[in-house]
Backbone as CSV, one residue per row, in Angstrom:
resi,resn,N_x,N_y,N_z,CA_x,CA_y,CA_z,C_x,C_y,C_z
1,MET,7.582,20.741,-12.669,7.387,19.685,-13.664,6.557,20.192,-14.845
2,PRO,6.929,19.879,-16.054,6.161,20.339,-17.207,4.847,19.600,-17.319
3,THR,3.866,20.258,-17.914,2.560,19.630,-18.076,2.464,18.861,-19.379
4,ARG,3.370,19.127,-20.316,3.363,18.403,-21.585,4.472,17.373,-21.595
5,LEU,4.237,16.280,-22.277,5.216,15.209,-22.329,6.375,15.623,-23.229
6,SER,7.585,15.482,-22.725,8.753,15.846,-23.506,9.025,14.782,-24.561
7,LEU,9.834,15.140,-25.574,10.180,14.182,-26.631,10.865,12.947,-26.067
8,PRO,11.871,13.086,-25.130,12.482,11.873,-24.572,11.463,10.974,-23.900
9,TYR,10.500,11.585,-23.211,9.481,10.771,-22.551,8.642,10.010,-23.570
10,ARG,8.234,10.702,-24.646,7.404,10.033,-25.646,8.142,8.872,-26.294
11,ILE,9.440,9.025,-26.477,10.228,7.962,-27.095,10.313,6.752,-26.173
12,ILE,10.550,7.017,-24.891,10.779,5.932,-23.938,9.475,5.315,-23.455
13,GLU,8.399,6.091,-23.509,7.136,5.659,-22.908,6.698,4.280,-23.382
14,GLY,6.836,4.008,-24.668,6.360,2.747,-25.203,7.175,1.549,-24.774
15,GLY,8.407,1.784,-24.293,9.259,0.668,-23.914,9.484,0.554,-22.429
16,PHE,10.314,1.439,-21.903,10.727,1.313,-20.510,9.556,1.481,-19.547
17,LEU,8.707,2.496,-19.796,7.597,2.716,-18.888,6.550,1.621,-18.989
18,ASP,6.428,1.010,-20.144,5.513,-0.124,-20.251,5.997,-1.264,-19.367
19,CYS,7.307,-1.461,-19.334,7.879,-2.471,-18.437,7.606,-2.101,-16.984
20,ALA,7.683,-0.810,-16.680,7.417,-0.369,-15.308,5.991,-0.693,-14.904
21,ARG,5.061,-0.429,-15.831,3.663,-0.705,-15.512,3.425,-2.198,-15.297
22,ARG,4.235,-3.019,-15.925,4.094,-4.466,-15.776,4.922,-5.016,-14.618
23,GLY,5.592,-4.138,-13.895,6.374,-4.572,-12.754,7.688,-5.216,-13.116
24,LEU,8.231,-4.906,-14.308,9.448,-5.557,-14.773,10.692,-4.696,-14.611
25,VAL,10.527,-3.492,-14.074,11.679,-2.617,-13.878,12.408,-3.024,-12.606
26,PRO,13.726,-3.157,-12.641,14.456,-3.568,-11.437,14.306,-2.550,-10.323
27,PRO,14.274,-2.990,-9.057,14.048,-2.083,-7.933,15.157,-1.068,-7.754
28,TRP,16.328,-1.294,-8.351,17.427,-0.364,-8.161,17.401,0.801,-9.145
29,ALA,16.416,0.863,-10.040,16.338,1.988,-10.972,16.229,3.288,-10.181
30,PRO,17.150,4.231,-10.356,17.179,5.419,-9.510,16.027,6.370,-9.787
31,ASP,15.534,7.017,-8.709,14.442,7.967,-8.854,14.811,9.098,-9.801
32,ARG,16.059,9.522,-9.796,16.434,10.658,-10.638,16.295,10.321,-12.118
33,PHE,16.387,9.027,-12.475,16.157,8.643,-13.874,14.716,8.952,-14.271
34,TRP,13.781,8.613,-13.360,12.374,8.867,-13.651,12.104,10.365,-13.765
35,ARG,12.759,11.127,-12.932,12.533,12.573,-12.974,13.027,13.177,-14.282
36,LEU,14.045,12.561,-14.894,14.542,13.043,-16.181,13.496,12.870,-17.278
37,LEU,12.546,11.965,-17.044,11.497,11.739,-18.036,10.427,12.821,-17.987
38,GLU,10.517,13.717,-17.006,9.598,14.842,-16.884,8.151,14.378,-16.789
39,VAL,7.898,13.472,-15.843,6.555,12.932,-15.647,5.809,13.795,-14.637
40,GLU,4.514,13.976,-14.837,3.706,14.744,-13.897,3.791,14.122,-12.507
41,PRO,3.849,14.916,-11.438,3.917,14.374,-10.091,2.694,13.534,-9.732
42,ASP,1.513,13.922,-10.202,0.289,13.208,-9.851,-0.283,12.577,-11.114
43,PHE,-0.003,11.273,-11.296,-0.396,10.648,-12.550,-1.906,10.528,-12.691
44,LEU,-2.650,10.589,-11.574,-4.096,10.468,-11.649,-4.729,11.646,-12.380
45,LYS,-3.972,12.738,-12.536,-4.478,13.882,-13.284,-4.209,13.733,-14.781
46,GLN,-3.473,12.687,-15.146,-3.194,12.420,-16.548,-4.202,11.391,-17.058
47,THR,-4.975,11.774,-18.050,-6.095,10.951,-18.504,-5.649,9.548,-18.903
48,ARG,-4.549,9.450,-19.621,-4.112,8.145,-20.122,-3.730,7.217,-18.979
49,TRP,-2.961,7.725,-18.039,-2.539,6.886,-16.927,-3.707,6.576,-15.995
50,ARG,-4.622,7.497,-15.848,-5.787,7.249,-15.005,-6.624,6.102,-15.584
51,LYS,-6.812,6.102,-16.898,-7.555,5.009,-17.533,-6.839,3.679,-17.314
52,HIS,-5.515,3.703,-17.408,-4.720,2.499,-17.178,-4.914,1.997,-15.749
53,PHE,-4.884,2.907,-14.788,-5.063,2.594,-13.370,-6.430,1.961,-13.132
54,VAL,-7.474,2.562,-13.671,-8.836,2.065,-13.489,-9.002,0.704,-14.163
55,SER,-8.440,0.530,-15.345,-8.568,-0.748,-16.059,-7.915,-1.881,-15.283
56,LYS,-6.739,-1.621,-14.708,-6.051,-2.662,-13.944,-6.857,-3.062,-12.720
57,LEU,-7.442,-2.083,-12.040,-8.247,-2.390,-10.860,-9.532,-3.123,-11.232
58,ALA,-10.092,-2.801,-12.383,-11.290,-3.501,-12.831,-10.982,-4.976,-13.078
59,ARG,-9.857,-5.242,-13.746,-9.471,-6.643,-13.986,-9.139,-7.355,-12.679
60,LEU,-8.478,-6.660,-11.781,-8.067,-7.267,-10.519,-9.263,-7.658,-9.659
61,THR,-10.260,-6.776,-9.572,-11.394,-6.989,-8.668,-12.574,-7.677,-9.326
62,GLY,-12.611,-7.686,-10.668,-13.745,-8.269,-11.359,-14.930,-7.327,-11.480
63,HIS,-14.750,-6.063,-11.127,-15.805,-5.065,-11.258,-15.659,-4.323,-12.593
64,ASP,-16.748,-3.695,-13.037,-16.650,-2.946,-14.283,-15.940,-1.614,-14.048
65,ARG,-15.447,-1.035,-15.138,-14.666,0.190,-15.064,-15.459,1.342,-14.454
66,GLU,-16.743,1.413,-14.752,-17.557,2.509,-14.242,-17.624,2.477,-12.715
67,LYS,-17.759,1.278,-12.157,-17.822,1.158,-10.700,-16.487,1.534,-10.075
68,ILE,-15.384,1.098,-10.679,-14.062,1.436,-10.167,-13.845,2.946,-10.236
69,GLU,-14.271,3.574,-11.309,-14.146,5.026,-11.436,-14.964,5.733,-10.358
70,ASP,-16.151,5.190,-10.045,-16.968,5.762,-8.970,-16.224,5.697,-7.635
71,TYR,-15.610,4.534,-7.359,-14.858,4.391,-6.111,-13.659,5.345,-6.084
72,LEU,-13.000,5.508,-7.233,-11.855,6.404,-7.306,-12.272,7.840,-7.013
73,GLN,-13.346,8.302,-7.633,-13.818,9.659,-7.398,-14.260,9.838,-5.948
74,GLU,-14.911,8.823,-5.412,-15.346,8.862,-4.016,-14.160,9.025,-3.075
75,GLY,-13.114,8.220,-3.314,-11.940,8.287,-2.451,-11.231,9.626,-2.546
76,MET,-11.067,10.130,-3.771,-10.360,11.379,-3.965,-11.139,12.575,-3.414
77,ALA,-12.464,12.431,-3.330,-13.295,13.527,-2.821,-13.433,13.500,-1.301
78,ALA,-13.023,12.411,-0.677,-13.189,12.282,0.771,-12.312,13.287,1.513
79,PRO,-12.847,13.994,2.499,-12.033,14.937,3.280,-10.826,14.271,3.924
80,GLU,-10.991,13.011,4.347,-9.882,12.298,4.981,-8.722,12.097,4.016
81,PHE,-9.049,11.826,2.750,-8.007,11.627,1.742,-7.208,12.911,1.521
82,ASN,-7.905,14.005,1.345,-7.226,15.274,1.074,-6.458,15.778,2.296
83,ARG,-7.008,15.559,3.473,-6.294,15.944,4.691,-5.016,15.132,4.834
84,LEU,-5.091,13.832,4.541,-3.921,12.971,4.652,-2.844,13.385,3.660
85,ARG,-3.221,13.714,2.435,-2.236,14.146,1.445,-1.529,15.426,1.912
86,GLU,-2.279,16.339,2.499,-1.682,17.570,3.015,-0.707,17.269,4.141
87,GLN,-1.103,16.346,5.026,-0.236,15.991,6.148,1.058,15.343,5.672
88,LEU,0.949,14.460,4.690,2.125,13.747,4.199,3.062,14.655,3.413
89,GLN,2.554,15.793,2.985,3.396,16.764,2.299,3.886,17.859,3.235
90,GLY,3.349,17.860,4.460,3.703,18.907,5.407,4.408,18.362,6.632
91,GLU,3.796,18.561,7.801,4.454,18.191,9.048,4.651,16.693,9.192
92,ALA,3.862,15.903,8.460,3.969,14.449,8.568,4.733,13.851,7.400
93,ALA,5.595,14.639,6.788,6.382,14.142,5.656,7.372,13.113,6.171
94,ILE,6.979,11.837,6.121,7.755,10.779,6.760,8.214,9.771,5.729
95,HIS,9.318,9.110,6.035,9.740,7.971,5.238,8.733,6.852,5.494
96,GLY,8.278,6.210,4.446,7.338,5.123,4.618,5.898,5.538,4.459
97,GLY,5.622,6.843,4.273,4.257,7.261,4.034,3.769,6.740,2.684
98,LEU,2.630,6.066,2.664,2.141,5.430,1.440,1.737,6.486,0.425
99,GLU,2.189,6.320,-0.827,1.840,7.263,-1.880,0.336,7.246,-2.140
100,ALA,-0.160,8.368,-2.635,-1.602,8.504,-2.841,-2.151,7.437,-3.781
101,SER,-1.437,7.158,-4.879,-1.943,6.174,-5.829,-1.974,4.773,-5.223
102,CYS,-0.977,4.455,-4.387,-0.982,3.164,-3.685,-2.177,3.083,-2.748
103,GLY,-2.371,4.159,-1.978,-3.476,4.183,-1.027,-4.827,4.065,-1.709
104,LEU,-4.977,4.732,-2.849,-6.238,4.650,-3.573,-6.472,3.261,-4.152
105,ALA,-5.405,2.593,-4.585,-5.559,1.217,-5.077,-6.058,0.307,-3.961
106,ILE,-5.519,0.481,-2.764,-5.975,-0.308,-1.614,-7.417,0.055,-1.256
107,TYR,-7.696,1.358,-1.225,-9.049,1.828,-0.909,-10.070,1.216,-1.861
108,ILE,-9.805,1.278,-3.154,-10.752,0.784,-4.155,-10.913,-0.728,-4.051
109,THR,-9.822,-1.443,-3.823,-9.899,-2.899,-3.690,-10.781,-3.296,-2.514
110,ILE,-10.634,-2.581,-1.406,-11.441,-2.898,-0.219,-12.907,-2.527,-0.446
111,ARG,-13.150,-1.425,-1.141,-14.535,-1.075,-1.460,-15.160,-2.163,-2.320
112,ALA,-14.394,-2.699,-3.258,-14.920,-3.718,-4.162,-15.063,-5.071,-3.481
113,LEU,-14.089,-5.429,-2.637,-14.072,-6.748,-2.010,-15.057,-6.863,-0.857
114,GLN,-15.356,-5.762,-0.168,-16.222,-5.752,1.011,-15.723,-6.738,2.084
115,PRO,-14.462,-6.647,2.479,-13.915,-7.616,3.434,-14.444,-7.408,4.852
116,LYS,-14.500,-8.496,5.579,-14.871,-8.423,6.993,-13.640,-8.323,7.884
117,VAL,-12.534,-8.946,7.451,-11.314,-8.956,8.260,-10.124,-8.569,7.387
118,VAL,-9.436,-7.500,7.785,-8.230,-7.037,7.110,-7.105,-7.008,8.139
119,VAL,-5.935,-7.509,7.749,-4.764,-7.505,8.633,-3.639,-6.773,7.908
120,GLU,-2.941,-5.889,8.622,-1.766,-5.218,8.052,-0.609,-5.293,9.043
121,THR,0.590,-5.388,8.508,1.800,-5.286,9.312,2.577,-4.066,8.848
122,GLY,2.955,-3.220,9.771,3.642,-1.984,9.441,2.642,-0.841,9.368
123,VAL,2.679,0.040,10.345,1.709,1.133,10.431,2.376,2.490,10.260
124,ALA,3.524,2.677,10.923,4.208,3.969,10.934,3.215,5.053,11.353
125,GLY,3.101,6.133,10.586,2.177,7.197,10.959,0.712,6.820,10.805
126,GLY,0.443,5.825,9.971,-0.934,5.363,9.808,-1.574,5.752,8.493
127,ALA,-0.769,6.052,7.464,-1.335,6.408,6.158,-2.120,5.241,5.563
128,SER,-1.491,4.066,5.493,-2.189,2.906,4.925,-3.404,2.540,5.773
129,SER,-3.265,2.643,7.082,-4.379,2.329,7.982,-5.564,3.249,7.707
130,THR,-5.279,4.516,7.426,-6.352,5.473,7.154,-7.091,5.120,5.873
131,TYR,-6.357,4.793,4.811,-7.009,4.395,3.558,-7.896,3.171,3.775
132,ILE,-7.377,2.195,4.503,-8.133,0.964,4.745,-9.377,1.248,5.574
133,LEU,-9.210,1.979,6.670,-10.328,2.257,7.573,-11.392,3.129,6.908
134,LEU,-10.967,4.035,6.044,-11.929,4.866,5.323,-12.788,4.001,4.409
135,ALA,-12.164,3.050,3.721,-12.923,2.141,2.851,-13.869,1.267,3.663
136,LEU,-13.409,0.756,4.788,-14.273,-0.063,5.643,-15.456,0.736,6.157
137,ALA,-15.212,1.997,6.518,-16.297,2.854,6.999,-17.338,3.078,5.909
138,HIS,-16.881,3.308,4.677,-17.815,3.492,3.573,-18.551,2.196,3.239
139,ASN,-17.900,1.055,3.461,-18.567,-0.233,3.260,-19.624,-0.487,4.327
140,GLY,-19.377,0.034,5.525,-20.276,-0.221,6.641,-20.070,-1.579,7.272
141,VAL,-18.951,-2.240,6.955,-18.654,-3.557,7.502,-17.149,-3.761,7.493
142,GLY,-16.646,-4.575,8.436,-15.241,-4.947,8.433,-14.429,-4.287,9.529
143,ARG,-13.325,-4.956,9.905,-12.408,-4.446,10.918,-10.973,-4.592,10.417
144,LEU,-10.117,-3.700,10.895,-8.695,-3.731,10.572,-7.904,-4.098,11.811
145,TYR,-7.008,-5.084,11.662,-6.105,-5.502,12.727,-4.681,-5.210,12.270
146,SER,-4.015,-4.310,12.980,-2.690,-3.848,12.574,-1.633,-4.286,13.578
147,VAL,-0.433,-4.547,13.056,0.709,-4.950,13.880,1.888,-4.056,13.526
148,ASP,2.535,-3.487,14.534,3.736,-2.704,14.287,4.582,-2.684,15.548
149,LEU,5.863,-2.385,15.352,6.760,-2.222,16.488,6.429,-0.932,17.223
150,PRO,6.582,-0.926,18.542,6.332,0.322,19.276,7.385,1.366,18.944
151,ALA,6.943,2.582,18.731,7.869,3.672,18.447,8.399,4.254,19.751
152,TYR,9.594,4.815,19.666,10.102,5.558,20.823,10.944,6.716,20.346
153,GLN,11.139,7.683,21.237,11.818,8.906,20.843,13.322,8.689,20.811
154,ALA,13.912,8.998,19.659,15.362,8.923,19.516,15.992,10.207,20.059
155,PRO,17.278,10.168,20.330,17.925,11.353,20.884,17.830,12.581,19.984
156,ARG,17.852,12.377,18.643,17.826,13.532,17.753,16.427,14.114,17.681
157,GLU,16.334,15.420,17.692,15.051,16.114,17.707,14.156,15.694,16.544
158,GLY,12.883,15.336,16.862,11.891,15.083,15.830,11.977,13.730,15.164
159,ILE,12.809,12.819,15.674,12.958,11.522,15.028,12.426,10.425,15.940
160,VAL,11.570,9.588,15.404,11.071,8.422,16.114,11.380,7.218,15.248
161,PHE,11.838,6.125,15.853,12.067,4.938,15.043,11.717,3.699,15.849
162,SER,11.601,2.594,15.171,11.186,1.346,15.798,12.391,0.459,16.051
163,PRO,12.517,-0.128,17.233,13.653,-0.993,17.531,13.735,-2.151,16.548
164,GLY,14.925,-2.433,16.077,15.123,-3.552,15.172,14.810,-3.233,13.733
165,SER,14.396,-1.997,13.444,14.075,-1.604,12.082,15.163,-0.709,11.531
166,SER,15.485,-0.896,10.259,16.478,-0.052,9.620,15.848,1.234,9.101
167,LYS,14.527,1.344,9.178,13.827,2.496,8.642,13.642,3.557,9.726
168,VAL,14.183,4.735,9.509,14.016,5.849,10.435,12.816,6.660,9.990
169,ILE,11.862,6.862,10.866,10.623,7.524,10.532,10.547,8.856,11.261
170,GLU,10.395,9.912,10.527,10.354,11.239,11.117,8.928,11.588,11.522
171,PHE,8.648,11.495,12.810,7.366,11.914,13.354,7.520,13.278,14.010
172,PRO,6.487,14.091,13.980,6.502,15.271,14.833,6.628,14.833,16.290
173,ARG,7.354,15.578,17.068,7.600,15.190,18.460,6.282,15.020,19.213
174,GLY,6.224,13.941,19.978,5.043,13.657,20.776,4.017,12.776,20.088
175,LYS,4.231,12.456,18.825,3.299,11.593,18.102,3.739,10.140,18.222
176,ASP,2.797,9.231,18.003,3.084,7.812,18.157,2.608,7.049,16.939
177,VAL,2.786,5.746,16.987,2.371,4.881,15.879,0.895,5.114,15.564
178,GLY,0.587,5.354,14.292,-0.795,5.510,13.866,-1.407,6.863,14.138
179,TRP,-0.592,7.869,14.414,-1.152,9.153,14.826,-1.942,9.846,13.722
180,LEU,-1.734,9.450,12.453,-2.467,10.072,11.353,-3.910,9.588,11.229
181,VAL,-4.249,8.475,11.865,-5.595,7.904,11.733,-6.614,8.793,12.445
182,PRO,-7.612,9.317,11.740,-8.624,10.170,12.381,-9.394,9.429,13.468
183,GLY,-9.779,10.145,14.493,-10.472,9.529,15.614,-11.762,8.842,15.226
184,HIS,-12.508,9.411,14.277,-13.810,8.842,13.934,-13.695,7.541,13.151
185,LEU,-12.481,7.166,12.712,-12.296,5.899,11.998,-11.772,4.794,12.904
186,ARG,-11.420,5.100,14.124,-10.709,4.151,14.986,-11.585,3.069,15.604
187,SER,-12.891,3.192,15.515,-13.768,2.190,16.132,-13.660,0.832,15.440
188,ARG,-13.170,0.818,14.200,-13.010,-0.436,13.449,-11.565,-0.930,13.486
189,TRP,-10.748,-0.390,14.365,-9.307,-0.627,14.330,-8.797,-1.191,15.649
190,ARG,-7.936,-2.210,15.529,-7.202,-2.713,16.695,-5.724,-2.756,16.347
191,LEU,-4.914,-2.048,17.104,-3.470,-1.973,16.890,-2.758,-2.792,17.951
192,SER,-1.945,-3.751,17.503,-1.145,-4.565,18.418,0.321,-4.212,18.218
193,LEU,1.016,-3.888,19.308,2.407,-3.476,19.223,3.346,-4.624,19.554
194,GLY,4.336,-4.813,18.708,5.323,-5.860,18.906,5.818,-6.369,17.570
195,PRO,6.909,-7.143,17.548,7.420,-7.704,16.289,6.391,-8.634,15.660
196,SER,6.279,-8.591,14.351,5.281,-9.440,13.690,5.560,-10.922,13.927
197,ARG,6.811,-11.296,14.092,7.140,-12.704,14.350,6.552,-13.182,15.673
198,GLU,6.339,-12.257,16.606,5.764,-12.621,17.900,4.253,-12.428,17.937
199,VAL,3.762,-11.386,17.263,2.353,-11.007,17.374,1.483,-11.654,16.310
200,LEU,1.980,-11.739,15.076,1.143,-12.161,13.962,0.599,-13.585,14.083
201,PRO,1.394,-14.596,14.471,0.832,-15.952,14.557,-0.358,-16.045,15.502
202,GLY,-0.250,-15.413,16.665,-1.356,-15.451,17.616,-2.581,-14.723,17.099
203,LEU,-2.366,-13.613,16.411,-3.483,-12.856,15.857,-4.210,-13.660,14.789
204,ILE,-3.468,-14.290,13.912,-4.086,-15.090,12.843,-4.842,-16.274,13.442
205,HIS,-4.283,-16.894,14.466,-4.970,-18.002,15.142,-6.277,-17.518,15.758
206,GLU,-6.261,-16.339,16.323,-7.464,-15.768,16.939,-8.538,-15.460,15.897
207,LEU,-8.132,-14.896,14.767,-9.092,-14.474,13.747,-9.609,-15.646,12.924
208,GLU,-8.791,-16.676,12.739,-9.103,-17.871,11.963,-9.167,-17.605,10.456
209,ASP,-9.963,-16.650,10.024,-10.084,-16.349,8.601,-9.853,-14.867,8.362
210,LEU,-9.248,-14.532,7.208,-9.115,-13.136,6.832,-9.343,-12.980,5.335
211,ASP,-9.698,-11.754,4.954,-10.060,-11.475,3.565,-8.973,-10.732,2.803
212,LEU,-8.147,-9.950,3.513,-7.087,-9.200,2.859,-5.937,-9.005,3.837
213,PHE,-4.715,-9.240,3.353,-3.509,-9.014,4.154,-2.627,-8.012,3.441
214,PHE,-2.179,-6.983,4.187,-1.309,-5.953,3.637,0.009,-5.933,4.404
215,HIS,1.107,-6.178,3.692,2.437,-6.170,4.306,3.148,-4.854,4.013
216,ASP,3.590,-4.179,5.088,4.437,-3.000,4.919,5.341,-2.836,6.139
217,SER,5.791,-3.959,6.689,6.695,-3.919,7.841,8.125,-4.121,7.346
218,ASP,8.922,-4.849,8.090,10.300,-5.141,7.697,10.299,-5.853,6.341
219,HIS,10.976,-5.250,5.356,10.956,-5.800,4.001,12.118,-6.750,3.716
220,SER,12.717,-7.296,4.756,13.760,-8.290,4.525,13.141,-9.551,3.930
221,TYR,13.933,-10.278,3.182,13.455,-11.498,2.528,12.863,-12.462,3.556
222,GLU,13.569,-12.651,4.659,13.137,-13.620,5.668,11.812,-13.219,6.302
223,ASN,11.646,-11.935,6.593,10.415,-11.504,7.260,9.217,-11.564,6.330
224,ILE,9.420,-11.194,5.068,8.307,-11.272,4.115,7.840,-12.710,3.960
225,ARG,8.786,-13.636,3.782,8.406,-15.043,3.644,7.677,-15.543,4.887
226,PHE,8.149,-15.135,6.062,7.500,-15.542,7.312,6.056,-15.048,7.360
227,GLU,5.843,-13.780,7.046,4.498,-13.215,7.141,3.556,-13.856,6.124
228,LEU,4.011,-14.025,4.899,3.151,-14.624,3.874,2.797,-16.060,4.220
229,GLN,3.763,-16.814,4.714,3.502,-18.200,5.110,2.552,-18.262,6.301
230,THR,2.651,-17.284,7.201,1.811,-17.267,8.395,0.343,-17.029,8.054
231,VAL,0.089,-16.133,7.096,-1.298,-15.746,6.820,-1.956,-16.573,5.723
232,TRP,-1.179,-17.249,4.888,-1.740,-17.853,3.674,-2.848,-18.853,3.963
233,SER,-2.643,-19.751,4.898,-3.642,-20.795,5.142,-4.955,-20.227,5.678
234,SER,-4.898,-19.046,6.302,-6.116,-18.437,6.848,-6.766,-17.466,5.879
235,LEU,-6.070,-17.145,4.785,-6.642,-16.245,3.788,-7.691,-17.010,2.990
236,ARG,-8.893,-16.489,2.955,-9.961,-17.213,2.268,-9.733,-17.216,0.755
237,THR,-10.293,-18.199,0.084,-10.226,-18.252,-1.372,-10.894,-17.002,-1.949
238,GLY,-10.201,-16.323,-2.845,-10.693,-15.063,-3.393,-10.190,-13.850,-2.643
239,GLY,-9.523,-14.088,-1.497,-8.968,-12.991,-0.727,-7.678,-12.475,-1.355
240,PHE,-7.204,-11.319,-0.868,-6.059,-10.655,-1.464,-4.844,-10.648,-0.543
241,LEU,-3.687,-10.890,-1.138,-2.399,-10.542,-0.542,-1.928,-9.266,-1.220
242,THR,-1.515,-8.299,-0.437,-0.965,-7.085,-1.020,0.144,-6.564,-0.122
243,GLY,1.042,-5.803,-0.704,2.163,-5.287,0.077,2.823,-4.114,-0.615
244,ASP,3.544,-3.327,0.163,4.304,-2.211,-0.377,5.751,-2.646,-0.571
245,ASN,6.438,-2.005,-1.505,7.841,-2.334,-1.817,8.021,-3.805,-2.155
246,VAL,7.062,-4.342,-2.886,7.047,-5.769,-3.225,8.263,-6.178,-4.043
247,TYR,8.809,-5.242,-4.834,9.873,-5.609,-5.769,11.275,-5.345,-5.222
248,TRP,11.388,-5.108,-3.920,12.710,-4.885,-3.334,13.568,-6.148,-3.378
249,ASN,12.937,-7.306,-3.262,13.651,-8.576,-3.357,12.705,-9.609,-3.958
250,THR,13.095,-10.864,-3.957,12.292,-11.892,-4.630,11.416,-12.694,-3.673
251,ALA,11.231,-12.213,-2.452,10.481,-12.983,-1.456,9.054,-13.268,-1.921
252,TRP,8.372,-12.262,-2.452,7.005,-12.467,-2.913,6.958,-13.476,-4.059
253,GLN,7.803,-13.275,-5.042,7.784,-14.169,-6.206,8.125,-15.597,-5.804
254,ASP,9.097,-15.761,-4.906,9.487,-17.099,-4.474,8.360,-17.780,-3.710
255,PHE,7.672,-17.034,-2.857,6.560,-17.619,-2.105,5.417,-18.007,-3.035
256,LEU,5.076,-17.113,-3.951,3.908,-17.337,-4.795,4.098,-18.493,-5.769
257,ARG,5.339,-18.854,-6.050,5.575,-19.999,-6.938,5.023,-21.293,-6.359
258,GLY,4.875,-21.356,-5.043,4.434,-22.598,-4.413,2.966,-22.646,-4.036
259,VAL,2.177,-21.616,-4.429,0.758,-21.582,-4.072,-0.070,-21.217,-5.300
260,SER,-1.389,-21.403,-5.178,-2.295,-21.098,-6.274,-2.804,-19.669,-6.130
261,HIS,-2.483,-18.838,-7.106,-2.833,-17.421,-7.001,-3.029,-16.832,-8.389
262,GLY,-3.641,-15.642,-8.420,-3.803,-14.918,-9.671,-2.549,-14.125,-9.995
263,PRO,-2.587,-13.319,-11.046,-1.427,-12.512,-11.418,-1.024,-11.548,-10.302
264,LEU,0.267,-11.252,-10.226,0.761,-10.242,-9.294,0.692,-8.901,-10.018
265,VAL,-0.225,-8.048,-9.605,-0.510,-6.795,-10.302,0.087,-5.628,-9.533
266,GLY,0.970,-4.876,-10.197,1.649,-3.774,-9.541,0.992,-2.434,-9.793
267,PHE,1.017,-1.569,-8.765,0.460,-0.231,-8.863,1.485,0.785,-8.379
268,CYS,1.126,2.031,-8.447,1.864,3.196,-7.970,2.831,3.711,-9.004
269,MET,2.482,4.829,-9.588,3.337,5.457,-10.576,3.534,6.930,-10.264
270,ASP,3.414,7.324,-8.995,3.710,8.699,-8.624,5.129,9.027,-9.065
271,LEU,5.321,10.171,-9.653,6.613,10.607,-10.166,7.162,9.649,-11.228
272,GLY,6.265,8.842,-11.817,6.677,7.974,-12.904,7.513,6.788,-12.489
273,ARG,7.532,6.475,-11.202,8.394,5.385,-10.762,7.775,4.023,-11.035
274,ALA,8.604,3.003,-10.930,8.122,1.638,-11.091,7.139,1.309,-9.972
275,PRO,6.231,0.335,-10.178,5.246,-0.008,-9.168,5.890,-0.381,-7.840
276,ARG,5.268,0.040,-6.750,5.726,-0.314,-5.411,4.772,-1.284,-4.748
277,THR,3.489,-0.992,-4.836,2.468,-1.819,-4.198,1.920,-2.818,-5.204
278,ALA,1.733,-4.063,-4.779,1.221,-5.096,-5.688,0.169,-5.930,-4.982
279,PHE,-0.717,-6.508,-5.778,-1.827,-7.309,-5.290,-1.819,-8.651,-6.001
280,THR,-2.258,-9.678,-5.295,-2.564,-10.955,-5.938,-3.724,-11.582,-5.187
281,ARG,-4.462,-12.431,-5.868,-5.691,-13.011,-5.307,-5.516,-14.509,-5.149
282,LYS,-5.956,-15.047,-4.021,-5.828,-16.471,-3.746,-6.869,-17.255,-4.554
283,ARG,-6.390,-18.294,-5.191,-7.274,-19.176,-5.932,-7.528,-20.452,-5.149
284,GLY,-8.638,-21.111,-5.462,-8.979,-22.336,-4.784,-8.184,-23.526,-5.280
């Protein structure tokens, strides 16, 4: 990838990419189109995009830019962050692994929010779980409750997938759900195995209140609506709903039309793609 912006990129940047940053690019826009724009693989190394990233998080969390930048530098300097990036580019190169910019947005939000209870659906190798648990550890408070389908070994070498899921996840043989989560972060973590339709209602009833919910399980319209409806009444005012692949269908937008919430803010521009992960805050 070139380090300088090409002329086609400079021409398009003010229009199409601005729409991408606002979450207005259709989910079917092909990745190869973005690659033609010759965008740096790691946008956080680009000063302009990094400032944009920090500004959006500052508005989202209500913290000043300097504090958000401190959290960003802290996260990027953490050994767990760099180890995870290496794993996701190497032996743990799996479908569904959360991009670094998405993970950092979640990490920074949790550092700013200081939540006591975080719930996520969809764990896979445990990339998102690691970002969340690392932030909770740095906060010194909070627990993560995760729900995912149990993995099992498929006949083909090196492939593990979850029953009922269309997503095939390539795990190294012998690894299981959440295997990327470092041992020293697991004391704040409880993993429940089973379909979210069976596990999530009971978990939410048990917890009563939660501060942040992260969806990254089955992205079908029906399942997203079910999960959002299940957690909404227990999400405290000021708490966050967030999810990956939010723009795959209209489930999020349709649900949010019927509740009181802040703007739906999209993140993740690795390889110049349209936002994948989005956040919104519950209003009273």
